[in-house]
C-alpha positions as CSV (number, residue, x, y, z in Angstrom):
1,M,3.8,17.7,35.3
2,E,6.4,19.4,33.0
3,K,7.8,16.1,31.9
4,W,4.3,14.9,31.1
5,V,3.5,18.0,29.0
6,R,6.9,17.7,27.2
7,G,6.2,14.0,26.5
8,Y,2.7,14.8,25.3
9,R,4.1,17.4,22.9
10,I,6.6,14.9,21.5
11,V,3.9,12.3,21.0
12,A,1.7,14.9,19.3
13,L,4.6,15.8,17.0
14,L,5.1,12.1,16.1
15,V,1.4,11.7,15.3
16,F,1.5,14.8,13.2
17,V,4.6,13.7,11.2
18,L,3.1,10.2,10.6
19,S,-0.2,11.6,9.6
20,M,1.4,14.0,7.2
21,A,3.3,11.2,5.6
22,A,0.1,9.3,5.1
23,C,-1.6,12.3,3.6
24,V,1.2,12.8,1.1
25,R,0.9,9.1,0.0
26,Q,-2.9,9.5,-0.5
27,T,-2.8,12.9,-2.2
28,N,-3.6,13.0,-5.9
29,L,-3.8,16.7,-6.5
30,P,-2.4,18.5,-9.6
31,S,0.8,20.3,-9.1
32,S,0.4,24.1,-9.1
33,G,3.6,25.4,-7.7
34,Y,2.9,24.9,-4.1
35,M,1.0,21.5,-4.1
36,T,2.9,18.4,-5.2
37,T,1.8,14.9,-6.0
38,P,3.8,11.9,-4.6
39,A,5.1,11.2,-8.1
40,A,6.6,14.7,-8.3
41,L,8.0,14.3,-4.8
42,Q,9.7,11.1,-5.9
43,A,11.2,12.7,-9.0
44,D,12.6,15.6,-7.0
45,A,13.7,13.5,-4.0
46,T,15.6,10.9,-6.1
47,A,17.0,13.2,-8.8
48,D,20.5,13.0,-7.1
49,G,20.3,9.2,-6.5
50,G,18.2,9.5,-3.3
51,L,19.1,8.6,0.2
52,W,20.6,5.2,-0.5
53,G,23.7,3.7,1.2
54,R,25.6,4.5,4.3
55,W,25.2,7.8,6.1
56,R,26.8,9.2,9.2
57,L,24.3,10.4,11.9
58,T,25.8,12.9,14.4
59,R,23.7,14.1,17.3
60,D,24.2,16.3,20.3
61,R,21.9,17.0,23.4
62,T,21.8,20.7,23.2
63,L,19.0,22.3,21.1
64,D,20.9,25.3,19.8
65,G,21.1,24.9,16.0
66,R,24.8,23.7,16.1
67,V,25.7,20.1,15.9
68,E,28.5,19.1,18.3
69,A,29.5,15.5,17.9
70,Q,28.4,13.8,21.1
71,S,27.0,10.7,19.4
72,V,28.1,9.5,16.0
73,Y,26.5,6.5,14.3
74,T,26.4,4.9,10.8
75,L,23.0,4.2,9.2
76,E,22.2,2.1,6.2
77,L,19.4,4.0,4.4
78,Q,17.0,2.7,1.7
79,M,14.5,4.8,-0.2
80,Q,11.4,4.0,-2.3
81,Q,9.8,7.0,-3.9
82,N,10.2,9.6,-1.1
83,Q,9.8,7.1,1.8
84,I,12.9,6.2,3.8
85,T,13.8,3.3,6.0
86,A,17.1,2.9,7.9
87,R,18.9,0.8,10.5
88,Y,22.0,1.2,12.6
89,V,25.1,-0.4,11.1
90,D,27.7,0.0,13.8
91,L,25.5,-0.4,16.9
92,D,23.8,-3.5,18.4
93,N,20.4,-1.8,18.4
94,D,17.2,-3.0,16.8
95,S,15.8,0.5,16.2
96,L,14.1,1.1,12.9
97,F,14.0,4.5,11.3
98,V,11.1,5.4,9.0
99,G,10.5,8.7,7.3
100,A,10.2,10.7,4.2
101,L,12.1,13.3,2.1
102,Y,10.1,16.2,0.7
103,A,11.7,18.1,-2.1
104,A,9.0,20.2,-3.7
105,R,10.4,23.7,-3.7
106,E,13.9,25.3,-3.2
107,R,15.1,22.9,-0.5
108,A,14.4,19.4,0.6
109,V,13.2,18.6,4.1
110,L,13.6,15.4,5.9
111,S,11.5,13.7,8.6
112,L,12.8,10.5,10.4
113,V,11.2,8.7,13.3
114,Q,13.3,6.2,15.2
115,Y,11.5,3.6,17.2
116,D,12.3,0.5,19.2
117,Q,10.1,-1.2,21.9
118,G,8.3,1.9,23.3
119,Y,11.1,4.4,22.5
120,Y,10.5,7.1,19.9
121,L,12.7,9.8,18.6
122,V,11.6,12.3,16.0
123,Q,14.1,14.1,13.7
124,S,13.2,16.9,11.4
125,G,15.7,18.8,9.3
126,Q,16.5,20.5,6.0
127,Q,19.0,20.0,3.3
128,V,22.2,21.9,4.0
129,G,24.5,20.5,1.3
130,A,24.4,18.1,-1.7
131,D,24.5,15.1,0.6
132,A,23.8,16.6,4.1
133,Y,20.7,17.3,6.2
134,Q,20.6,19.1,9.5
135,G,17.9,19.8,12.1
136,A,16.5,19.0,15.5
137,W,15.5,15.9,17.3
138,Y,13.1,15.2,20.3
139,D,12.4,11.9,22.1
140,V,9.8,10.5,24.4
141,A,12.3,10.6,27.3
142,G,12.2,14.4,27.3
143,E,15.6,14.8,25.6
144,S,16.3,16.9,22.6
145,G,19.2,18.3,20.5
146,D,20.5,18.8,17.0
147,F,21.5,16.3,14.4
148,R,23.3,16.1,11.1
149,L,23.0,13.3,8.5
150,E,25.8,13.1,5.9
151,R,26.4,10.6,3.1
152,L,29.5,8.5,3.6
153,E,31.8,8.0,0.6
154,E,31.7,4.5,-0.7
């Protein structure tokens, strides 16, 4: 029963993240300090060049706010407005990452969903450096942990 409840919570979080992304794309409200239009999100999110290129994704399986390198991958990210897509570079895995970068106030927050044939993993984090994001991840298998996404030097 506990696994079912945990799985339900993860699916609910995934639905929430995807619905929020859809709302942001459809919103056409004037900016008033706390509300931001998609165009403003794009301007803020891409001011530093956006999330293009190769990034290192580090994950662990302990949800404690610290990232200890248990799994390290390279992702190729592309960004259009504030929408992100990514794929593994160094792994024979067909997973697709989709998400968004929201940068409307003091700090940017990142939401990425990884999916591949019935497997879903949700990552949500905040900007912790010029080219780094850190947060937590949850998947439909009941696993969770911390992650860090850092730009690789070209």
